[in-house]
N, C-alpha and C positions, 0 to 999 in steps of 0.2 A: 270589953270594947264599949265605946259610947253608943247610945241608942241611935243617934243620927248616922253614925258610921255603919252600924249594923243594918239599918234600913237601906242605906245606899247600896250595900252589897246584896241584900235580900231582894230588893226591888229596883234593879238597875234601869227598868223601863221608865222610871220617874226621875226627874231631876232632884238633886239633893236639896236644893232650895225649896222645892214644893213639899218634899217629905218633912223637912224641918218646920215648914209653916203648918202642916197638918198636926205635927206633934204639939206645937204651941197653941193650936186651936182646940186641943183636947180630942182630936180625931184618931189618936193612937193610944192604945192602952197596953200595959205590960202586966200580965196576970190580973187583968181587970181594973188596974189603977192607971190614972194619967201620970205621965212622967215628963221630965224636961229633956231636951235634946242631948244635954251633956251627961245625963245619968248613965251609970255603968251597968252593963249586962254581964252575966257570968256564964250563960249557957243554960238551955232547958226552959227558958221563960216562954210563955204563950203571948205572942204579940198579935194584936188585932188592929188593922188599919181600915178606917172608914173614909175613903176619898170623898171630897165634896168641893164644890166651887162656891166662891163668894157671890152674892146676889148681883153685884154690879157686872160680873162677867157673864151672866146669863140673862140679863134684862133686855137684850136687843130683840127686836121684833122681825119676823120673816116678812119679806116683801117679794112680790112676783115680778122680778127683774130678769130679763133673758140673760143667759150665760152662754158663752162660746166655750164649750168643754172640749179640750183637745184629747184628754185621757181621763178615765175614771175606773177605779177598782175598789175593793173593800177597804183599802188602806189609805189611798191618796187620790187627789184630783189635780189636774193641771188645767188652768184657765188661760185663755187668750183674752186679756183684759182690754177693752176699748179705751181710747183716750176720752177723758171727761168723767170717768167713773172713779169715785173715791173708794179706796180700799177698806178703810176702817172708820167707823163713826168718830167724830170729834167736834171741836168747836166750829159751829157754822155748818156742819154736815152730819147731823144726827140721823138722817134718813137717806134712803136711796143709795146705799153703799154696797160694795161687793159683799161685805159681811151679811147685810140684810138679804141679799140674793142667795147666798149660800145656805142660810137658815131655811129659806123657802124650798130650795132644791133638795136639801138633805137635813131634815129636822133633827137627826141625831147629833148634828154638829153643835147643838145647844149644850151638850155635855162636855165639849172640848173648849178650853180657853180661846178666846178670839175667833171662835168658830173654825179653828184649825189653821188660821193664817199664821205663817211663820216668817214671811218677809213681805215687803211692800214695794209698790211702784208709785211714783208721784201720780197725782190725779190725771195729768195730761201726758203721761208716758204710757204708751200701749205695750202689750206683749204678755209674755208667759209668767205665770205665778203658780207655785205649787201649794196645795192645801192638804193638811193632814186630816184624815177622817177619824182618827183615834188618838187618845192621849199618848199612847205608846209611840205611835208614828210621829206625833208632834215632837216629843222629846228627842227621838232619833234624828229628825230633820234639823232641829235646832242645833244639836251637837255637830251635825255635818256642816252646818253654816259656820259654827264657831271654829271648826277644824279647817275651814276653807277648802273643803272637798267638793262643794257644790259649784258647778261650772255655770256661770251666767254671762252670756255674750249679747251685746247690744249693737244695733245699727244706728248711727248718728249722721246727720248732715250738718256740716259746720261751715262757718264763714272762713275764707282764706284757703290757701293751698298748703296742705300738710305734706312735707316732702318725703318723710320716711316714718316707719314704725317707731314706737318708743314706749317709755314707762314713766308714769307720773307718780311721784311719791310725795304727798303733801298732807299733813294732818289737817282734819276738817273739824271745825267747831262753829259756834254762833259768830256771825259777823259783829264785831264790837260796835260798828257804826249803825247797824240795823238788825234788830233782834229777830226779824222775820226772814232773814237771809242766812245762808251758810257761807263760810269762807275758809281759805287755807290760812290757819293761824297756828302759832307755836304751841298753844295750850290745847289744841284739838286732839281728836282721836286719830291714831294712825290710819292712813287710807292710801291704797295703791290701785291704780288703773293702768292696764296695758291697752295700747291702741295700735291699729294697723290700717294702712290705706287700702280701701276697696276700689275707689274710682276718683279721678280728678275731674272736676267740672269747671265751668268758667267761674273763676274766683271763689270756688267752693270745693269741698272735699267730702266724699262719703267715707266714713270710718267704721271699722269694727272695734268695739271697746269691750274688754273683758275685765270683770271685777275680781280683784283679789280680796277686797273687803267690801262692806256694804253700808257705807255711811249715807246719811240723808243728803240728797242732791249730789252725790259724789261725782258722777260723770259730768254733770252740768257745771259744777264748781271747778273741777280739774281742767276741763277743756277751756273754760273762760280764763283760768290762771295761765294756761299755756298760750293764750292769745288767739284761740280758735273757738269762739262761742258757738253754741248750737243755734241753727236757724229757728226762728219763731219763739225763742225762749223769752218770755215777758219779764223775767227776773234777772237773768244773767246774760242776756243778749245785748248787743249794742243798741243804744237808743236811736241812732240814726240809720238803722238797717232798712233797706228797701223792703216794701211789703210785697207779699205774694198772695194771690187769691186762693191758693190751694191748701194752705195750712194755717191754722189759727192756734197753734200750740207748739211746744218744742219738738223738733224733728228727732225724736228718740224712741226707739222701739226695742223691747226685750225680745230678741230674735231666737236665741237658743238657750236651752236649759238641760243640764245633765246632773244626775245624782245617783246615789246607791239606793235601790228600793229598800225601804225599811223591813220588808218581809223576806225577800230573797237574797238581799245583799248584792244583787247584780246591778251593773251600771245601766241605767235607762236614760234616754235622751229624747228631746222633742224640739221641733222648730216651727215657728209661726211666720207666715209670709208677711212682707211689708204691707201695712195698710195703704189704702188708696191715696190718702192725702200725702204720704211720704213719697209714694211712687210718682205722683203727679208733680210734686215739688222737684224731685230729681230730674224728671223729664224737662221741666221748665228751665232749670238751671243749666242743663246741657245746651240749651238753645240761646242762652243770654249772650 
């Protein structure tokens, strides 16, 4: 059996890509010697694996930023992220992110890639995020996301009257007319969103949206394509939309999250109440 295949069987808590990278970095020895991922094993060899993270993945600094922790145990955390908080450092946002806050709250997350972050929310989308506290839990949660067994349900307030529930199936990729936007394009990655009507307002609708996939800006792009853009969305909303004093961001909230706990295998779920700005927006739109 090839070395990379054997490692994947022996250490299933790590992804095969990560194990292969460790082999190439010389962090795996067979009988004291470095080997290539394709090298064959015959049985009885002594394999030593020395996990390590690249410096760029551990160079982030902890910052004392308050967290709304919905759940925490030795394996994972669930955060109710406020609108305005960037999840991961990047261009223009190298400080003041959720990742920096996580490193201050749980310093051991410095040993987990991306401080345990396995999925993201847009800066101005509020709601639930799960954080892995160990490398094994992170691998498990990533696999659950890839298998589409993690349930993520959002609440959105959109322009227009949506008459009935439905399903949006449209591949999402970079908008060829603007590289900072996403769009439904033929060459994009498969994306599916399910939606249901929660409440009809005056010329607006409150929707429940459930992700089958998790592409960048997926719900925002899909609802715009459907003809019902989200209230307050500065990128995908209508340019001539009336202003409301109650919300200065897209009215989108990650309300429910359910998954299999990496330790017990039991299904666990959480719910985060609508933030004040969305509740006030809905109240205002009822009276328009």
